[in-house]
N, C-alpha and C positions, 0 to 999 in steps of 0.2 A: 503493499498499499503504501508507503515512505518514499519506496523509490519510483513509482507510477507518478506521484503526485509530483516527484520532479521533473518528469517528461512532462507535463502540463506547463510549470513555470519555464523550461525551456525554453517552449513553442509562445510564451506570450501571456500565462493566467497571472496573475495581480503578487505582491510577496506580500500581502496583508492576511494573518491567521487569525480566526477568533478563539475561544474556548483555551489560549493557553497560559490562563491568567492562573493558578492554582489555589490562590486565598479565594477570589470572587465566585473563583466555580463551585467551591465546599461550600460557599455561603448559600448559591441558589442549590444547590443539592439539599442541604438541609431544612429551609424551607420547602421545598419541594416535599421532601419525607413527612413533613409537620400539615401538608395540605392533603397528605394522600396520595401522592405521587411518586414514582421513580424518574429519577432525572439518571440521560446517558451521557454522561458527560465525553464529548468529541470534539476534535480541534478541526475548523471548516478553514478550507478555504473559497471565497465567495468569485468565482468567477467573475458574473453580472453576464447579462444577454448577450449583449451586444461586442461581448469579448469574445463569445464565442467563436464567434465565423469568423475574427480573426488567427485565433490560435487554429481552427481546422485549416483554412488557407495556408499557414505556417506551415504544417504538417503535411498539407498535400506537395507544398513546395519541393521538401527534401523528395519524395516520391516521384516524381518529374523524370521520368527518362526511365525509371526502376524498377515502376509497379503499372500495370494496366487496369484505370478505375472506370468502369461501369456503373453507371445511373440508368436508374430507369427500365431495369431488367429483372423484372418479377420470377424469381423462382418460385415455379410449380412442385420439386420433387427434388428430393436426393436420392441416388442411384446407387444402390448397395449390391455387392455381388461376393458369392461365397465368407461372409462373416466383415468384408472390408469396403470400406468408400469406394463408390467409382467415381464419381462424378456428380454434376446437379443438372437438370432438368428445367429449361427456362419455357414461361407460359406459353412461348409462339413456337415451342416446340423445338426447340435449338438446344443440341447435348454438347457441356459443358465439362471433357473431363479432366481428371485431377487424383492424383496421391492422396491429397489431402481436403478436406473440405473444413474450415472452423464457420459451425452454423451460430449466429449471431443475430438472431430477428428483432430482438428490441422488445418491446412490452405490446407494441403493434400488430405484432406478429407471433404473438401467443398463443392464439388458437388455431392456427399454422403451424406451430412447432408442434402443439401437441397430437395434430393429427398424423404427421410426419415421425413420431416416436413412437406412435400407436403403429403404424404401417411398417417399422423396421423391428417392430416387438422388443426396444429400448425397456431398461426398466425404469417407471418412475413412482414418485411419492406424492400423491396429491397434497398439492400445497393450501392454504388457506387465504380466501379471497378477502380483499380489502376492501370494505363497502362505507363512504361517511358522505361530511360535506366540506366545503372549502369556507372555511371563516374570516369574515375581515371586520378590522374593528379598525378605531383610531389607532397610529404610531406610538404615540406615548404611552401607553397603556401598557406596552410590552417592552421598551425602549428601555428601563433598567438591564432587563433579563439579556435584551438581542444584542445589545450595543456587548455587553461579553460574550455570550456563544455564538453570537447571529445565530442560529437555528438550532433555539431548545429541544430536545428529543427527548418527549415526556413516556411514561409509561402509565395508564391505571388501568384497573381490574372494577369493572363496575360493579356496586354493591346488589342491583336486583339479579343480575346473572352470570357473576365474576368472568364475563367475556371482557376479551385482553381489546386495550385503547388506544389507540396513540397520538402524538401529534407528528405530521410530516410536511416535508418541508415549505419551513418558514421564511417568509419572503418579507424580512423590515423594507418599510417603503416602498410595495411593491405593489402588482396589479394583478388583478383576477383574469385569467382568460378562457377562450374555450377552445375545444379539443374536439377533433370528428377526425372519426375511424369506421369503416366498413360502415358505414351509415348512424354510427351512435353518436350523440354529444354528451361526453363531458365535460364536467371543469377542473382547470389546474390552478397556477399560481407561479409568476417570476417574479426579478427583480431587476434592475440594471446597478451598473455598478456606479453609473451619476449621475442617470435621472431619478429622481424620487417621488412618490406620492405623497397622499398623508395619513397612509393607511398602514399595513401589514396584515398580510392575510396567511393561512396555512388551513392544512387539512387535517379533520378530523376521521380515522378508518378506525372501523369497528370489525376487527379478524375472526373470521367464523371456518373454522374447521369442518368441514365434512366427513361423513363417515357410511362405509358400504352401507344401502348397494350405490350411496352416489357418488360419483367420481368426477364430476365433470362444476366446479367452482367456475369456472371462465362463463357458462352458460349463464349460471345464477347473478353474475356479477352485470350481464350484458342484457337480461332481464329486466332487473332492476331501473338501469342506465335508458331502456328502452321504456318503462314505464313515464319514466319523467318525460321522455322526449314527448309520447304520448297526451300529459297531461299539459303540458308547458311551452308546446313546439320548439323543445330545446332546452336550455339550462332554466332553471327556476331558481328565483330567488326570494326571500323571506325575512325578515327581521325576527329575532329572537322572540320580540314580546307578543307578534302576531301568531308566533307557534304555541307560546305557552299561554297564551286567551283562545287560543282554539278555532283560530282565525286564519282566512288566508293573507296574506299584505296585496296590498292594490298600490296600483303606481303613487294615486295621492300619499298612502303611509310611505312609501319609499321615501317619496320627497319629502316627510316632514322630519325626515331619519337626519340624525347627528350625524349618521357613519353618508359618508358619501360612495356612493357605491364606483370600483373603477370599471366593474362590469357592466356595461348599457344593457347590449343584448342580450341580459337575462330577463325573463318573466316572470313576474308577482304571481306568486302562487301558496299553495298548503302543501309542505315537505312531508307531511304524516300523511296524504294519501298514497305518497311513493315507498318512504319507507316500513317494515314492518315494526311493529311496535318495539320488539327487544333492542333494535336498532337506533331506535332513535330515545328510548330511556337511556342508553347505553351514552350516546350524545351528549346528552341534556346531564348527563352526571358526570360525565368529564368535563363537561362545562362549566358549572357549580366547582370541582376541585381547583380546574384554573382560576376560576376566580378568587380562592385564595389562596392562592399562590400570586396571581397580578390582579389586583382588586378592579375591576371594568369590565372584565372579560364579559361575566354573567348579567350583563346590560340587556335592555329592551330594544337599544339600539344598534344592538351586533346584529350582522350582516351574515347569514347563512345562503350560500347559494348549492344545489343538486344537480346533480349527482357528482361525486366523486371516485371515482372506481380503480385500485391498480389493478391490471390483468398481468398475470404468472401464469407461465404454465407450468402442470406440473413436473417438479424438479425432477430432474432427470439424473440419473446414475452415472456418475461422472469417476474417474482416476483423480489422485492427487494433480496429474498433469492436466487435465480438462478434459479426457479422452472417454470417449463411452464405449461402451459392448461392439459397435461397431468398428473395427480396426480404422485406425489414422481421421475417423471422425469426431472433432472437439466442439462442443457444446459452451457457447459462455453466454455471460449476460445475462440479463431479467428476463427476457422473451424464455429462454432456458429455462430459468425458473434456479437461477445457480446465485444469482446477486438481487441488489437490492437498492440499488443506486449507484448513479455516473462513476464511481473511484474504484468501487469493489468490480464495476461491469468491465472496466479497462485494465483492473489488475488480472483479472480472470483472463482476457484478452492476452495479456503479459506474457502469464506462465504458459498458454496454448501457444504460443508461438516458439517459444523458447524451448517447448519438447518437440514441434515439429523441428526446428533446427536441429536441434541434437540428434535425432532422429536421420535427420540426413547426412548428417555427419559421422555418423553408424555410433554417437554413445547415446546412449537411452538412459535416463535417469531411472532408476528403480525397476531397468530389466534386467 
């Protein structure tokens, strides 16, 4: 992880990191415990949305003349023969042969990855599905914490159901945005390194692990997202006060809200028609716990956007080098169910690349 972070810095990531002040972090951890929350200390390097293109461009320049990069080339299937990978078949029918394949579909490709894993007979383990809301509130409410950690990772176990609830992807002074994939609209958030809004946003996600006979958490998450789209014509926005009062938010009520929404395309509505009671209750209890840590979170003016769903494929069984049971087929990243974030996904790719390099040179670690 540390060496992979160094690669991002080499190609343009900012030098500043958050969460490295031991005293301040421990104070936040103590306050979180008093509120019934578990604080996960992490060191964060915030890249900023506008810097991502710069870093990727710098990486691509280094690859010019060394690697062929093809975009808009959808892979239809992975080709396997006699227990070893042979290449890939594109949607247009073209076959690209290869002795090694690294499959890294990202979250958007989690459903495709599940289908390919089943077709190849790969051993998988059902992953939890994370479903919840994107919360938006004035940045000043969380400033004391975000100035130290930038993205505080907090875990809570709901009192009613003992479900795991967590914060995810906090964006101080950021914006709420819409994501569209395969006809489904969900919400997310981001923040720039230089441009700032008056708000902070973060996800509250409820993790649900299903047991036999159900083995398709992705389908469940897509169903919840489609329900929100059906009711709201896309993303839904609701004031917390309206949710607690058992009424839908209207455009007029949103206009009266102290928190000014950064996402204007969301439809005012009622999230209680979207989420199962179990999820909604867990989200409310998490907001109450967060309010004990940062007073003002559980305000009637806090905005909730729905839905946010993190699609992870069933976790594929891989070796320490990221190789699957199909020889020379490597699975990495979030879409393969291996990781849960940018730096982890990048690190898994580095591990796979080192293993392939060692194999080509005839020296294979662990073999």
